[in-house]
C-alpha positions as CSV (number, residue, x, y, z in Angstrom):
1,X,3.2,-6.5,-9.2
2,X,3.4,-3.0,-10.6
3,X,3.8,-4.0,-14.2
4,X,1.0,-6.6,-14.4
5,X,-1.3,-6.5,-11.3
6,X,-3.7,-9.1,-12.8
7,X,-0.9,-11.6,-13.2
8,X,0.3,-10.9,-9.6
9,X,-3.2,-11.3,-8.2
10,X,-3.6,-14.6,-10.1
11,X,-0.2,-15.9,-9.0
12,X,-0.6,-15.1,-5.3
13,X,-4.2,-16.4,-5.2
14,X,-3.0,-19.7,-6.8
15,X,-0.1,-19.9,-4.4
16,X,-2.4,-19.4,-1.3
17,X,-4.8,-22.0,-2.7
18,X,-1.9,-24.4,-3.2
19,X,-0.8,-23.8,0.4
20,X,-4.4,-24.5,1.6
21,X,-4.6,-27.7,-0.4
22,X,-1.3,-29.0,1.0
23,X,-1.4,-27.8,4.6
24,X,0.9,-29.9,6.8
25,X,-0.7,-32.0,9.5
26,X,-1.2,-30.4,12.9
27,X,0.0,-31.8,16.2
28,X,-2.1,-32.1,19.4
29,X,-5.0,-34.2,20.6
30,X,-7.6,-35.2,18.0
31,X,-10.0,-32.6,19.3
32,X,-7.4,-29.8,19.2
33,X,-6.3,-30.8,15.7
34,X,-9.9,-30.7,14.4
35,X,-10.5,-27.3,16.0
36,X,-7.1,-25.9,14.9
37,X,-7.7,-27.1,11.3
38,X,-10.9,-25.1,11.2
39,X,-9.2,-22.0,12.5
40,X,-6.3,-22.4,10.1
41,X,-8.5,-22.9,7.1
42,X,-10.7,-19.9,8.0
43,X,-7.6,-17.8,8.5
44,X,-6.1,-18.8,5.2
45,X,-9.3,-18.2,3.3
46,X,-9.8,-14.9,5.0
47,X,-6.6,-13.6,3.4
48,X,-8.0,-14.1,-0.1
49,X,-11.5,-13.0,0.9
50,X,-10.2,-9.8,2.4
51,X,-8.3,-8.8,-0.7
52,X,-11.1,-9.8,-3.0
53,X,-13.5,-7.5,-1.0
54,X,-10.9,-4.7,-1.0
55,X,-10.5,-5.0,-4.8
56,X,-14.0,-3.4,-5.2
57,X,-12.6,-0.2,-3.6
58,X,-9.0,0.0,-4.8
59,X,-7.0,-0.3,-7.9
60,X,-5.8,-3.6,-9.2
61,X,-2.2,-2.5,-8.4
62,X,-3.1,-1.9,-4.8
63,X,-4.8,-5.3,-4.5
64,X,-1.8,-6.9,-6.1
65,X,0.6,-5.1,-3.8
66,X,-1.4,-6.2,-0.7
67,X,-1.5,-9.8,-1.8
68,X,2.2,-9.8,-2.7
69,X,3.1,-8.1,0.6
70,X,1.2,-10.7,2.6
71,X,2.3,-13.8,0.9
72,X,5.5,-14.4,2.8
73,X,3.7,-14.0,6.1
74,X,1.0,-16.4,5.0
75,X,3.7,-19.0,4.0
76,X,5.3,-18.6,7.4
77,X,2.0,-18.8,9.3
78,X,0.6,-21.8,7.5
79,X,3.8,-23.7,8.1
80,X,3.2,-23.7,11.9
81,X,1.8,-27.1,12.8
82,X,1.1,-26.9,16.6
83,X,-2.6,-26.8,17.2
84,X,-2.0,-24.7,20.3
85,X,-0.7,-21.8,18.1
86,X,-3.9,-21.8,16.0
87,X,-6.3,-22.2,19.0
88,X,-4.6,-19.8,21.4
89,X,-3.0,-17.3,19.0
90,X,-5.1,-17.1,15.9
91,X,-8.7,-17.9,16.9
92,X,-11.1,-15.2,15.7
93,X,-8.4,-13.5,13.6
94,X,-8.6,-12.7,9.9
95,X,-5.7,-12.3,7.6
96,X,-6.4,-8.9,6.2
97,X,-4.8,-5.5,6.7
98,X,-3.2,-6.7,10.0
99,X,-1.1,-9.5,8.3
100,X,2.1,-7.8,9.5
101,X,0.9,-8.2,13.1
102,X,0.1,-11.9,12.5
103,X,3.5,-12.4,11.0
104,X,5.0,-11.0,14.2
105,X,2.9,-13.4,16.3
106,X,4.2,-16.3,14.2
107,X,7.8,-15.1,14.5
108,X,7.4,-14.9,18.3
109,X,5.9,-18.4,18.4
110,X,8.7,-19.8,16.3
111,X,11.4,-18.1,18.5
112,X,9.8,-19.4,21.7
113,X,9.2,-22.9,20.5
114,X,12.4,-23.5,18.5
115,X,10.1,-24.2,15.6
116,X,11.8,-25.4,12.4
């Protein structure tokens, strides 16, 4: 990301959009799945929106670094398919500067639920 911030920004943005387009199906009741899908989509889009908004106040390198840093967490989070996780754990959350905390939440969920 340090040598070509614009390429990093484009690459990470494209990867997040790919993840959004190919989100795995959620488990739970139909009502839970519908609600959790809305939460999950809002969360995923908030990651891109946060960094887009921050780019007005920081260098392209800083924006690229933030996106690159958060990508592994977003991949881990968006792979969780239990509606309960999204409804109880991620409702009203945005994926911005606190992405590390959200990654910890995902890791704890995965450990408790033997998620693969």
